[in-house]
C-alpha positions, 0 to 999 in steps of 0.5 A: 500500500502506498503512502499518500503524498502531496500533489504538485500542481503548477501555478496557472489557470486550468479550464474544465474539460467537460468530456472528462468531467462530471457535475451530478446531484443526488436526492433522497427518493421516497425515504428509501432510495437515492435518486441521481442526475447530472448535467451534460453542459457546463464550463469553468476554471480552476486557478492554482497559485505559486505555492501550488494551492487551489486559489479560485474556482468558478463554473457555469451549468446549463440547467437545460442539460439536466440528464435523469434518464427520463424525458418526462422527469427532465421536463418537470425539472426544467419547469418553474417548480424546479429549475425554471430553465426558461427564465434562468437557463444558467446556474453559476458558482464562484468561490469566495474563500478557499481554505487548505484543510490538509494535503491536497484537501480544501474547504471551498466556500462560494456563491451559487446562483440558481433560479435567480437566487444566490446563496453560499455553498461549502464544498469539500474538495480534493486534488486527485492528481496531475498528469500530462495528456497525449498532447503533452498538456498539463491536466489536474483532477479535482473532486468536490462534494457538498450538500445544499437545502433546495428550498434556499433556491426556491425549489419548493415542490413537495408531495407527501404520500400516505403515512407522511413519506415525502417523495423527495428530500430537502437536501441535495448532495452535489458531486463534482469530478473535474479534469481541467487543462492548463491554459 
C-alpha cells in the first residue's frame, strides 16, 4: 500500500474539460432510495497559485442539460417548480474563500446562483492528481462534494404520500469530478 503524498500542481489557470468531467446531484427518493442526475453542459476554471494551492474556482451549468434518464422527469425539472430553465437557463458558482484543510484537501466556500437566487455553498474538495495528456498538456483532477437545502433556491415542490413519506428530500448532495487543462 502506498503512502499518500502531496500533489504538485503548477501555478496557472486550468479550464474544465467537460468530456472528462462530471457535475451530478443526488436526492433522497421516497425515504428509501437515492435518486441521481447530472448535467451534460457546463464550463469553468480552476486557478492554482505559486505555492501550488487551489486559489479560485468558478463554473457555469446549463440547467437545460439536466440528464435523469427520463424525458418526462427532465421536463418537470426544467419547469418553474424546479429549475425554471426558461427564465434562468444558467446556474453559476464562484468561490469566495478557499481554505487548505490538509494535503491536497480544501474547504471551498462560494456563491451559487440558481433560479435567480444566490446563496453560499461549502464544498469539500480534493486534488486527485496531475498528469500530462497525449498532447503533452498539463491536466489536474479535482473532486468536490457538498450538500445544499433546495428550498434556499426556491425549489419548493413537495408531495407527501400516505403515512407522511415525502417523495423527495430537502437536501441535495452535489458531486463534482473535474479534469481541467492548463491554459
